[in-house]
N, C-alpha and C positions, 0 to 999 in steps of 0.2 A: 560432541555431536553438541547440534543446536536444532532445539523443537520451536516452532511457532504456532500461534493459535490466535486465526482472528476473529474479531466479534463486529456486530455493529451493522451489519449488511441489511436488505429488507426491502418493502415496497414503497416507492414514493413517487407523487407527482411532479410532473415536468415545473423546473423553479424552485421546489423543493431542498430540503438541504439533508445529508447523512453524516454521522461520524463513524469512520471505521476506527476500531483498537486493533492493534496486534500484541502479544504479549511473548517475550521469548525465555526461554529456560533452556540449562545444560551450559555449555562452555561460551556463555555472552562475551566473557574477556576477551575472545578473539574475534570478536565480530568487528568489523571497521563500519561498511555502509549498511543502512538497512533502509528499504524502500517498498514499494506498493507497484504491482503490475495489474494488468487487467486482460481478461482474453472474453472476449465476445464470441456469439456462435458463428461458427463459420470462418473466423477470423485468425490472426497469430497473436499469439501474446504480446503486448505491448508495454512498455515502460509509462507509468503514469507519473510517480514523483520518488525522488531518491533524496537522503540525506547523509552525510558523514559523520563520523563521531564527534566531530569539531564543529557540524553545523551546517556546513554547506550545502545550500539546497539547490536542485535540479529538478524543472518539471517540463512536462511534454507542452508542446506548443496548446494542443486542443484544452488544456485544463490551467493554465496560465491565469491567474487572476479570479479561479472560481475554487481551485482547491489549495489547501494548505498543509503541508506536511509538518511534524513535530516528532521531539525526539525527546525522551527522559532515559539517559543512559542509566541513572540510577536505579531506575526500575525495570529495565529493559524493555521498556516499551516505545512504539513507533504508532503514531494517529496520521490519520487521513481526517481533514473537515472537508467535507464535498459540499458547496454550496451553487445555487443554480442550476440545477441538475438537469440535464435534457435526455432526450429519449437515446440519442449516441453513447450516452454513458454507461447503459444497461451492458451489465458482463459479470463474469466471475471475477472478484478483486482478490488478488494473491498477496500477502507478504513476504517479503524476501529479505535474505539479509547475506552479507559477505565476508566469511570468515577466513581467518589465516591470511596464507600466501595466495589462494583464492584470484583468477582475474575476472573471473564471473561469479554472479551473485550464484550460491552453492546451496543454499538452506531454503525450503518453501514450506509455506503453512498449506493446508489443503484448500484455502479458497473460501470466499464467501460472496453469495448472489446480493446484488445490487441490481434492481428492476426501477426502470424513470417511464412512469406510463405519460402519455401527451394528453 
């Protein structure tokens, strides 16, 4: 099993920045991909950014050029630097991990709220 704990959410004005962090514990040796998803009120959960163990990156079009995902395999952490935040970035952000032979992300944190005021 893998446990994920997020931190770093909060309230920020449009144009501001936040940095989210996620620490994993448990069977992290089995984790391949890690990433961030978000869910806004009344909307489905959506991919924000992912990173493989080898460092391959993937971003949603809506955050390209503004968000940066990074990972420290030795410390079992993944970060999301969010710059030039917009009100539409307001959501609960979830850390996710894909472990073992799973084809989808199968481990999730409880989420951290990000609110961007206009």
